[in-house]
N, C-alpha and C positions, 0 to 999 in steps of 0.2 A: 403449513404455508405452502404456497405454490412452488413447484419444482423449478420455476424460472429464477428463484432467489437462492442465494448461497452466502456463506461466509468464507473468507480466505485469510490465511496467515502467510505473510511474505517476509522472508529474511533476505536482505540485500547486502552483499559483501563486496569490498573493494575500496576505492577512494570515494566514499559516499558521505562523509561528514565534512563540513566546512565548504560545501559546494551548493548550498540552498536546496538540498535534496528534500528535506522535510517540508519546506515552504512550497516547493514545486509539486510535491506529492499531494499536499493539501489542495492546491489549485486544481490539479488533475482530478482528484477524487470528487471535488465539488462539481466540476464540469461534467462528470459522469453520473452524478446523482448518488454517490456512495456515502456511507456513514462508517465511522470507525476512528482509528487513531494511527499516528506515526510517531516513532521515538528513536533517538540515538541510543545505541547500546555501548557499554563500556569497552567492548573489544573493537570499536570502530565501525561496526555494521549498523544497519538501520532495520528496525522491525516495524511491520505494518499489520494491522488487523482491520479488514474492511468487509462490509456486507452490502448487498444490494442485488441487482439483477446480474445473472451469470455472464451475459454478454459484456456488460460494463466492467465486471471484475476481470474478465479475460483481457479486455483492452487495457485495464489498469496494470495487470501483471506484465503485459507486453511493454508498457511504458517503463515499468520498473527495471526491465532488462537493459535499458539505456540510461534512464534518468535524465536530469537536467544537463545543460552544457557545463562542462567542467568535471562531471562525475566520470569515474572509470569503474564501471560495474564489472566485477570478476565472476561472481556467481549469484544466482537467485534460487532460493528454495521456496516453492509454493505448496502450501498444504490446504486442501479444500475441506470444508466441513458444512454441516447443516446450518441453514439460516436460523438465527436466534432472535432477531429483532432487538438486539442489545443497545444499539446506539441511535441517537436522534440527530447527530451531526458528525462531521469529520473534524478532528482536532489534532494539534501538535501536543504531545505529552512530553513534559520535561523531566 
């Protein structure tokens, strides 16, 4: 696959549950043409795996550093990996 594509795993920590983070991430990912998923973790953090064009993933990771209104993001860990073409859409995983 083209070097313009990648996959990213993002872990967002802070006050990020109960503030529509997942729904907002879904909207943001769809607007950027990304595929993947977002889910709440038991420790109160949010995990995202997304793939698509690198520039869109970079914009998405930047958005995750702030999140929606009401979120208080304390830390974000971003891990890049090769594009795998695993997903056909972006969804909320429960």
